N, C-alpha and C positions, 0 to 999 in steps of 0.2 A: 158728548164730554160733558162733564159737571165744571164750572165753573164757581170758585167762590171770591165772591170780591169782597177782598177786606182782610187783613192780614194782621189785625188787631185778635186779642184776645178770641175773640166768637169765631171770627172768621178760621182760628189754628184752631178752635175744637171741632167745627163743624169739620172741616176740610181729615182732621187726627180722627175722628170717628166716623165718618165716611171711609177712610183708606183699610180701619180695627172692621169694620163690616164687611169688607170683601170690593168695594165699588173700586172702578179701575177708571183710568183715563179724568183723573182729579185734579183740576188747576186750582192753586190759591194763590191769586196776584191783588197786588197793589198799587195805588198810582203812586205809593211813596215807598218806606220800607217796611220790613217786619216791626210791629210794636212800635210803630213809628209817630201815630196818632191818640187820642184820644189815652189809650192803654197806656203811652210813655208819661202820661200825664199824671197819671190814677194814684190816689190816695194807697187802694190798695190793701185798705178792707176787707175780712171775709167775714159775716155774721148770718145769724139764721132767725133774727131779732128783729122781726117785720111785724105790719100792725093788721095784713092781711094773709089767709092760709093762701093762697095764691103764692104768695112769695116766698112766704118763708117753706112751703112746697120747693121749690127749683132752688133755694139755699141748702134746704135739705141733702137734697140729690146730687149738690155740689161737694157738700162737706168733704166727705171722703176720699173724693178727689186728690183736694188739698193737702190732706192731710197724711195719704198715702206718698205724696212731692216730700213734705216734712223738709227740713231747712236744706241748703239756704233758702228755697223757693219758699217756704212757709211758716211761721213760728206760731204755734197754738196758743199762745198767753191770753185769749180772751175778747171778751168785749164788755165793757162796766157801761153803765148809763147811770148819771144818779139825779138826782131831782131835787131841789130846795125850796121848795111849793110842796103843801100837801096834794094841790092839782095835779102838780107833774107828777106826783107819786102816786095816784089813781089810776093813772096815763098807764105810767109803767106797770102797775100791779096787774089792769085789766088786759096791757099787751102779755104780760106772764102766764096769763091762765089761757090767751090762744096755743101760745107759743108753747107752752107744756101740755095742751090738749091733744097739738099734731106730734109730740113725744120730744120736743127739742129741750136738752136740759138746764132750763133756766132757774136762775136761784137766785134769794134775795141772799145781797154780798157785804162784806165789809170793804172799806177802801183800803187800796192798795197804799204801802209805805210812800210817803213821797205828796200823795193826793191830798190835798186840804180838804177838811170836811166840814169844818165850824158851823158852814150856811145850811149843811145837807140834811135832808130828813131823811132819807133813803136812797137804795140802792139796786142794782139788779143785775145779773153775770151769767153770762154763759161762756164758760171756758173752754168751750173745744171749737171755739170761735177762735182769729185771730186776724195775723195781719201777714203782706207775701208783697210778693216781687213782681208786680205784673209784668214788667217787662222781660224780665228772666223766667217767667211761667211762658211764657207766650213762646219766648223763643226758644224754650225746650218741648214744648209741643208742635213746632214749626220740624224742628230737627227730628221727632221721633216721623213725624206726617210725612217727610222727604225720605226715611230710611224705608217707610213703606209703599213708599211709590208716587206723592204726593210730588207734582212740579210745580215750586214754587218761584211768581215771576214778581220780582221787583222793579218800580219803576213803571209800568204796566195800567193801563184803564181797560175793564173787566168791560164795555162795550167796544172794544178793538176783538176779541175773540168770537171766533164760532162756537158754538154751545147749544147743547142739548138741553142742557137745566143750567138755569142760574140763580146762586144763593148769593142774599143782600146782604152785607155785616157789615154796611160802612158807616157806620153809627149815626153823626148827624148829617153827613151827607148823603144819607139812605136815598133821599126824595127824588135826586136826581139821578138815580137808575131806576126809580119807582113812584113815581110821581103823588101817586094813592096813598102813600104812607104818610099819615099825620104826625110826623115826625120834624120837631125844631128846637135850634142847637140852643144852650144856654147856658154861658159863659162860668166857671167858676175858679177861683184860684187858692193856691196851696200856697203856704209859707213856711220856711225850714231853717232853724235856729243855727247859730253856730255851735260847736260842738260842745258836750256837756257832760258829766259824769252821772249816768243812767242804769238802773236796776235792767239788766235782758228780759225779764219777765214782766216789766210795766206793759200792761194790756190797751188797748183801744181806751178812751176813755170818753164819753161824750155825756156832754150838759142836757139833761130832757127839755128846760125851758128856752137856751139858746141856740140850742143846736151846735155850740163851741166842743170842736173835739180835736184828741192830738193823738198821737204815737210815737211811739220809739223808730227810728230808721237810723242803723248804726248807733254812732255815737250823738245825735241832732234828736231834736223834735219837729214833726211837721204837723202843722196848725193847717185847720179847716174850718170855715165856717159861713152860713149862706149872706149874700149882701143885703144889705136891709133895700135896696132897690134891685128887682132878677134884670141881670145884665143877658138881653137876648140878642141871640146874632152870633155870627161867626166870629167877631172880634175877641181876641186874647192879649189884651192889653193888660199888664199890673196894675191894680191899683195901689201906689203904697200909699195911701192917705190912710189906709185902714190898719197901716204895722204899729203904731202906738197902740191904737184899744187891743189888738190881736194880743200883744205881748204883755199888754197891761193884765188882759185874761187869764192868762196864761202864768203870771206869777200871782195873781191870786187864787190860779186853781191850784199851782205845781211850785211851793216858792222855791227850792231849789233852783230855777229856772230866771229865777228875777234879777234883773241887770244883765242876762242874755242878747241879742241884736238877730234883726236878722239878714241870713247870710246868704238865703237863696230867695227866690219867689219866681212862679210858672203858673199860669191859668190854661185849662182846658176845655173841653166841653161836652157836656150831659146830651143825651140824646131823649129828649123828652118827649113824652106823649102824652094828650089829653087827661089820663087816669093814670101817668105813673106807671104803669103795667109795658110788657113791653110788648112788640108782636112778636109773633113766632109762628112760622107752618107758610102752608102754599098761599101765595096771594094772586096766584095766576096760572096758564099754562106753560109750565113748566118754570115757572119760576116760582123761588122761595125766599121769604125774609127772617131773620131775627138780627132786630134793632130794635131800636125806642127804649134801652132797659133804665134811661133816668137817673143814673148813676150806680148802677148794679148789677151791669154789664160783665166788670172783670168777675166777681164774686160767686154770678152764676151760668159763668160759660160751660163749665164742666157737662152739667146738667143739659145745658141750652144746644149745647154742642152736637151730646149722645141720641135727645130726643128728635133733634131734628133729623140728625143722618139717618136716623129709622125709619123716619116718615118715608124719607127722602128713597132711600134702598128698600125698605117692603109694604112700604103705603101707608104705614102706622106706627105709633111710637109707644115706649109703655110706659111712659110718664103723661097725664091727661093735659095739652093743650088746647082743648077749649078756652080758659080762662084767656088764651095768648090772643087770639085770631082775632085776623084787622077788620070781618066784619062787625065784631062786637060795636065800631065806631058807627055805626048804619042808627043807633038809640040811643036810651040815656047811656050817661056813667052810671054804674050799680057799685064801682067799690073801688073807688080810687085808694092808690096806696099815701100813705100821709108819713111816713117814715123815709123820707128823703135830705140826705145828708149832705 
C-alpha cells in the first residue's frame, strides 16, 4: 500500500498522478481535512518568474495543467513585477533574461489600468501566469483521484497506517514523519480588503523593491508582504499592527482602493528549506518526500505530483529531480532561490 501523508495541493497531486499511472491501493490521508492546512491559506499565485532555472522549470511544467483547468479554478491574468529604482529594474531584467532563455514568455510591460506608475521606472510581466483557488483546485484533484480508486482518509495520521511506501507531503509538519528533513515553519499572513470595483483582468501586481503584492479575489483584493522580522515557528496569530502600513501601500499603488478597510486576515505557514528549494524524491527505504516548497508548493504541485509519482511507480522521472534531492544539504548551499514572496 502507498500512503500519501498530507491532503493539501502537493499530496493531492501525488495521489492523483499515482492513480493515473496505474498504482493500486493508494491512500491519501490527513490528520485534518482535505485542503485544510497551508493550502487553505495560500495566496494562490501561479508564476513562472523565479530567479533560478530549477524553480522556473517546475513552474513551467505546472502552468499547462492550471491553464487546462481554467476558470473558476484558474484565471490566466498574468503576473506583473514593477520596479521603482534602476537597481530593481536591473534585477527584473536579469531574471527576465534567464526566464526567456528557458522559454518563459516574459516581456517588458505597461502598467495595467488603475496601477499608479509615477514612481515606476519599468515593469515586466508574464501573461500566461495567473491566480488560482488553491482549496478549490485541491478538492477537484482529490475528487478525480477518488474516482480513479484512491482511498481518501480525513482525520487519520499516516503513522497509524500499515504501508509499503510512505510519501511525506505534510508541508511545515513534514519533519514529524521524517526528522531528517530540514524543513521549518515560517508564518506569513494575508489581508483581504472590503468589496471594491475591480477589473477582472487585474494581474497579480508585485513591487520588486518591497515585495508588497496584491491580487483580485472576486470583488476584493488580497494583500501580502514579508514581515520586517521573520516569524519562525508554528504560531499563526494575525498581527494587526501592520494593517495601516499595508493599506497605505495599497492606496499608493492602487488609488481606487484608498479608504478601504481590512475585512479579513489570516496567517499560514511556509515550509522553508535552507535554500528555498523543495525536497522531492526518495529519502529512505520505502519513504519519499515532497515538501519544503518555501511558499511555492501550490503553483509547482502539478509538476511535482507527476514527477514523484513517476519515480515511485517506475523508478525514474521524466523531470530532472536532481536539484531537489535531500542529499544536497550535505554540502554548501549552491544556488538559493531569492524570489520568495
